[in-house]
C-alpha positions, 0 to 999 in steps of 0.5 A, a space after each residue: 895278696 889278700 890285702 891287695 884283693 880287699 883294696 881292689 874290692 873297695 876300689 870297685 865298690 867306691 867306683 860303683 857308688 860314684 857311678 850310682 851317685 853320678 847317675 842320680 845327678 842326671 836322673 830327673 827323679 833324683 835331681 833333688 835328692 835329699 839327705 835321706 836319698 844320699 844315705 840310702 845310696 851310701 848304705 847300698 854301697 856299703 852292703 855291696 862292699 861287705 858282700 864282696 869282701 865277706 860272702 862265703 863264695 865269690 860273687 859277681 858285682 853285676 849280678 848283685 846290682 841286677 838283683 838289687 834293681 829287680 828287688 827295688 822294682 818288685 816293691 812297686 806293683 805286679 806289672 813293673 819289671 826289670 827285664 834282662 836281655 833275654 826277657 826283653 827279647 821275649 817281650 818283643 817277640 810276643 808282641 810280634 805274635 811269635 815266640 817259643 814256649 807253651 802259650 800262657 799268661 802268668 803273674 805272681 800270687 802269694 809267692 807262686 807263679 799263677 796262670 792268668 789265662 792260657 792262650 786258646 789253641 796253644 800247647 798249654 791250653 790243649 794240655 788242660 792248663 786253666 786260668 787260676 792254676 798255680 804252677 808249683 814247679 817247672 821241670 821239678 824246680 819249685 817256683 815259690 818266690 821265683 822271679 817271674 822272668 826266670 819262670 818265663 825263661 824256664 817255660 820257653 824253649 825250642 819247638 819239639 822239647 818238653 817242659 813239665 809243669 807241676 800244677 795245683 788247682 782248687 779241688 785237687 787233692 794233690 798237685 799234678 804234673 803236665 808234660 807239655 810239648 813246646 812249640 814256636 807259638 805263632 799266634 793268630 790273634 783274630 778268628 771269625 765265623 758265621 754262627 747263622 746267616 748274617 750273624 757273625 762271631 769274632 774272637 780276639 785272643 790278644 792284642 799284637 801288632 797285626 790285630 787291627 789288620 787281621 780284624 779288617 781281613 776278618 770283616 772282609 770275609 764275614 761281609 763280602 762286598 760290604 754286605 752288612 751283618 745283622 749282629 756281631 759277637 765280639 769275644 774277648 774272654 780270656 784275652 790277657 791284653 797286649 798293645 795299647 795302640 791296638 786296643 785303641 784302633 780296634 775300638 775306633 773300628 766300632 765307634 764314630 765319635 767319643 772318647 775311647 780311653 784316657 790315662 793319667 800319670 804323674 808326668 804330663 807325658 803320661 797323661 793323654 786322651 784318645 778319641 774315635 773318628 769316623 771312617 769308611 771302615 767303621 762296623 755299624 751292626 748291633 754288637 754283644 761283647 763277651 768278657 770274663 775274669 780272664 779279660 784283662 788290660 787292652 781287652 778291658 779298654 775295648 770293652 769299657 769303650 764300647 760299654 760307656 759309648 753305648 755301642 755294645 751290650 757286655 755279657 759274661 762275668 766281671 773282668 780281671 781289673 788291670 787298669 794301669 798302663 806300662 811303658 818299656 824303656 830300653 836300657 844299656 846292654 840289652 836290659 829294659 825297664 817295664 814301668 807302670 806310668 799311669 792309670 787308665 780310665 774308661 770314657 765315663 771316667 771310671 778307673 777299673 783298676 782292681 775292680 774290673 768291668 761289670 757286664 750289663 748282663 751277667 751270665 756264668 760260663 758253662 757248656 751244654 753237654 751231650 750227657 747229663 752233668 753231675 756234680 763230679 763233672 762240674 769244674 770247680 774254678 775261681 779266676 785270679 783277679 788283679 785285686 788278688 795280686 801282691 802290691 796291686 794299685 788302688 783304683 783311685 790314687 787318692 783312696 787308700 781303701 781297696 774297692 770291692 767290685 759288685 761280683 766279688 761282693 755277691 760271691 759270683 766269681 766262680 766260673 767253670 771252664 769250657 768242657 769242650 774247646 770250639 777253637 781247636 782244629 778238629 784233626 788235632 783234638 787228640 794229637 800232640 800239640 802242634 805249634 805250627 798252627 795255633 788255630 784251626 777250624 772253629 766248630 760252630 756246633 760247639 760254639 752254639 753249646 756255649 751258654 754265653 755265646 747262645 745268650 748273646 746270639 739270642 739277644 742279637 736275633 731278638 734285636 733284629 726281629 724287633 728292628 724289622 717290626 718297626 720298619 
């Protein structure tokens, strides 16, 4: 009987190896496989056979192969990922602007799940989760060396259920548990208000399928009957990115001509350049764009396009530094591969990968308080950047040296988080997180106590006054 089982295992391993070898023949990257590639595939088959035949417990071959693929992809860069059917579905739901969970953007750093940015207004944000937090455990299960997809799966769940995140933050003497009520996160990617008559404020929290439409609707409200604004603040702080095509469309709304972004990869299909075109929908008023260490990916594309085309003044602190492009390829049985296929470049040819975009005017993040702030009141916080992530790409594919950005060299990457949130619904500031409505009323008085917003408004008002003097 044992001999029969062993024979079956060997037969399955032989079949598995034959399938892998056959797959390599039809895959362009392995079409010219040399002897080393063949030996590697044979070694892979041998390991599967040994595990199947000798491991202390019975194992499932499909799980072994899935784990091997995940391990292979994880050696590439932090943004390439082998997606299980559940993870692929979660990704599709998040780009549509609705998913179940707590509302945070995460990555891996030093073997721990790390918060890049909480999405403003979500349960995690209301509970006090901050960018840079290390998630030590989820519901008591340690996350050290946990797969990112597994961490996401554990944090997501049905509305009305709780998840406990064990958080360690710089300055804490010990980790702290945060019990968070999950919700169906319906993200409204665009919020808008008038700070003063004719001076608009628009915040884009992420780039999803409806972002361009939402932004056009926002401008219809801010500029009734086409009445022009005297100035606009575009807030991209803590915006973790999203869909590339939406970043291009948003940039095009503010530009009449010029390059928006280009990306270059090994394959010709991965190399392209995108240009702005004039449109009756173009917004032409003076602009200040706010960025910080939580501004990543698509938000950096928009910021870089407007900065290089001299369309807006960038204010804040250096951005995250994700200058790569990912493509998601569906696979059989509901699996998918998210693969980094190119680096992107701003209109002037800059690669911001692992460097970030340095604003024209550096203003540290801070918030006016009603009482005098003491040293104990000041949050001690450092943003996690792309250059901190394991296996991150270099800015230049031909340069093996990691380039340090200006802000890192000067040691200015410490940013206190906002004490008060101007984006929460006033009625729910002290209530349990409610996922049915991510954003509510924007409290303008709180926005005007935000140091970066105040400085941006001063710049726009000064420009308006000078322009009127010249007339």
